C-alpha positions in Angstrom: 0.0 0.0 0.0 2.8 2.4 -0.9 0.1 4.5 -2.7 -1.6 5.5 0.6 -0.9 8.8 2.1 -1.4 9.6 5.9 -2.4 13.1 6.9 -4.5 15.0 9.3 -8.2 15.1 8.6 -9.8 18.6 8.6 -13.4 19.9 8.7 -13.7 19.9 4.9 -13.4 16.1 5.0 -15.8 15.6 7.8 -18.6 14.2 5.7 -16.4 11.8 3.9 -14.9 10.7 7.2 -18.3 10.1 8.7 -19.1 7.9 5.6 -15.9 5.9 6.0 -16.5 5.2 9.6 -20.1 4.1 9.2 -19.1 1.7 6.3 -16.2 0.3 8.3 -18.1 -0.1 11.6 -21.1 -1.9 10.1 -19.2 -5.2 10.4 -18.5 -4.5 14.2 -22.2 -3.8 14.7 -23.1 -7.0 13.0 -20.6 -9.0 15.1 -22.1 -7.6 18.3 -25.7 -7.4 17.2 -25.8 -3.7 18.1 -26.5 -1.1 15.5 -26.2 1.7 18.0 -22.4 1.7 18.6 -21.1 5.2 18.8 -19.2 5.2 15.5 -22.5 4.5 13.7 -24.7 7.0 15.7 -22.3 10.1 15.7 -23.8 12.9 13.7 -21.9 15.2 11.3 -22.2 18.1 13.7 -20.8 16.0 16.5 -17.9 14.8 14.3 -17.2 18.3 13.2 -17.1 19.5 16.8 -14.7 16.6 17.7 -12.4 17.6 14.8 -12.2 21.1 16.3 -11.1 20.0 19.7 -7.4 20.9 20.3 -6.6 17.7 22.3 -7.9 15.5 19.4 -6.0 14.6 16.3 -7.7 12.6 13.6 -5.5 11.1 10.9 -6.9 9.9 7.5 -5.4 7.5 4.9 -5.9 8.6 1.4 -5.4 6.5 -1.8 -5.4 9.1 -4.5 -8.3 11.5 -3.6 -10.3 8.8 -1.8 -10.4 8.8 2.0 -9.9 5.1 2.7 -9.3 5.0 6.5 -8.9 7.0 9.7 -7.9 6.9 13.3 -8.7 9.2 16.2 -6.2 10.1 18.9 -7.2 12.0 22.1 -4.3 13.4 24.1 -4.5 13.5 27.9 -1.1 14.6 29.4 1.3 11.7 29.1 -1.4 9.4 27.6 -2.9 9.1 24.2 -6.1 7.3 23.7 -6.8 5.7 20.2 -10.2 5.1 18.8 -12.4 4.9 15.8 -9.7 3.0 13.7 -11.6 2.4 10.5 -10.8 1.2 7.0 -13.3 1.1 4.1 -14.6 -2.5 3.7 -13.3 -3.1 0.2 -9.6 -2.4 1.3 -9.6 -4.1 4.7 -6.8 -6.5 5.3 -4.4 -4.7 3.1 -2.3 -3.0 5.9 -4.0 0.4 5.9 -5.1 0.0 9.6 -1.6 -0.9 10.5 -0.2 2.0 8.6 -2.6 4.4 10.5 -1.8 2.8 13.8 2.0 3.3 13.4 1.5 6.8 11.9 -0.1 7.9 15.2 3.4 7.8 16.8 4.6 10.6 14.6 1.8 12.9 15.9 2.2 12.3 19.6 3.7 15.0 21.8 7.1 14.3 23.2 5.8 13.9 26.7 3.5 10.9 25.7 4.5 7.9 27.6 1.7 5.4 26.9 -0.9 4.8 24.2 -4.3 3.1 25.1 -6.8 1.5 22.8 -10.0 -0.5 23.3 -11.9 -2.8 21.1 -14.7 -5.4 21.5 -13.5 -8.5 23.2 -14.7 -10.6 20.3 -12.9 -8.5 17.6 -10.1 -11.1 17.2 -8.6 -9.4 14.2 -8.2 -6.0 15.9 -6.9 -7.6 19.1 -4.2 -9.5 17.0 -3.2 -6.4 15.2 -2.8 -4.4 18.5 -0.8 -7.2 20.1 1.5 -7.5 17.1 2.4 -3.9 17.5 3.2 -3.9 21.2 -0.2 -3.3 22.8 -0.8 -5.5 25.9 -4.1 -6.5 27.3 -4.8 -4.6 30.6 -8.4 -5.2 31.6 -11.9 -5.8 30.3 -14.9 -3.6 30.9 -18.5 -4.7 30.6 -20.9 -2.2 29.2 -24.4 -3.6 28.8 -24.2 -6.7 26.8 -20.7 -5.9 25.4 -17.3 -6.5 26.8 -14.4 -4.2 25.7 -10.8 -5.1 26.0 -8.4 -2.3 26.9 -4.8 -2.5 25.7 -1.8 -0.3 26.5 1.5 0.3 24.8 4.3 1.8 26.8 6.5 4.0 24.6 10.2 3.9 25.1 13.5 2.5 23.8 12.2 -1.0 22.9 9.9 0.0 20.2 8.5 -2.9 18.2 9.3 -3.0 14.4 6.4 -1.9 12.2 
């Protein structure tokens, strides 16, 4: 996927970003039997407000002029929280999600010591990708009928190879 460019998403791309996220998260909704997961219910106005928050960085992956993936990073002091990693369904499994996950590191402030991410406990492909890139399971959280797995990566000298 050398033809994929990673860059910050701005407000002008919000509508396209919303479409990419919705398309990508349908499979998660089907896996869990829940059409009301936040990535599917967020409105365009809510997404635009999120893009304006100074502590949030949203990266996009473009193939030519097409937005094909994204990831959201929320900064909290020495911690970064990843979320909404999404790749369009027709290009999933081709390394775009991994490229986005690794690109996040370039956008973190120097003081960032750890990166957290959560995903559904049954999202085996997601869990495998995170583990491969140095994220270790910390705990599970039950919310309604869903169980989320929380993973953490400590940043430092022993960075895993991408």
